[in-house]
Phi, psi and omega in degrees: 000133178288130175284317180231136179229129177244131181236102177054046183285135174222148174230119186239137172242101187066238178263359182265129177261113174282332173217142188219117169054051181264124173241132188197138170247130177244106182294158176302131176084001180284146175252113185243135174248134176256122178243146177161160180290167175302137181085007182275350177110004184297308183293323177300315181297315181294320179298324177288319177300326183271003179075016177273340180219166181238151180284151174279323180220158178086189185225152174231128181238140175235112181049044177084000178259133182278105179284338183297323183255008180288145177279177182301319182296316181294320179292323177297317178296320178300311180295321185290317190258335189247339190241136169249137182243139169233112182260170175295328178261139193287324180056039176277154178272115189301329185275000181248147176288173177303313180300317182290325177297322178288322181296335177305324179274316185294334181290342179248002180273158183272331182216062189278164166283163166292134180308323180296323179292320179295320179291326177296326179299330180256020173076026183242027181294343177266005184235022187303321187255019177268146177272158180310320181295342179267003183240154176287169178300320179296322178293320178297321178297322179292326174298317180298322179290319177301320179298321182290321185273346186293335180270010180051061185292152174284331179230129178240121183243123188233128178250103180052058184293340179248011187300326184256013188248150171286171187300315183296316180290323178300322178297320177301316180296315181295325176295324177294318178295319178296320181298311183294327177291316184283313188278329183254344182078026180292127173290123191237129177235123185237123170273133176205153169265353185270104184296338179297321182299331182298339183290344180265001185271156169287317179224149177238122178254122177266124180251144178208125178053039174083004179234158173278111185269339182200145176234127177244145174243131177268109177292328176236121180267140180267126179291149182306323184297345178262006182263145176216144176209000000 
């Protein structure tokens, strides 16, 4: 069963199409990587999949529910209960510790991880009670990822999750994403400029000028621990 279905989806700003006539089925538990230059439509597509934006034309379905025609309340419930987000910007609350930043999400989730367990997955079990100002940028990004995966989302959407990280730290983060995808069956979509990351995906979608220009399938996936960049 497809977790997410897009039927001739387009997003237009005036005469400019940020996404154009995209049709796509993403099965439950699939790990998808989106590759493409800036302005190719990757973030637009992910924002629509996550209910943060709406399509101008076409339809988006999640487990048989039409997100295109969903009201604000329904989209809020979808984002709260079904979707985990990892953005380029960490959006941590400065006055809360790492554990407390993760707990902000777990307290409203229906079947969450313990915040300490989620932080351990990204290698931060020794930083539970540190505030964002006491952590490096890479550590803050890992807190943001722990926060996203702690509610055991059905859909995980990531925008450059390793963009600010060195190779060793990036591998830790990718292993956490792989774990949540494998063990929970979370449908995972990752935007990246790093072509190496694409080797761990089930499918790689290349975007250009708002359209999917190429689709690759990895018959053999490379585990993160074997990646270097």
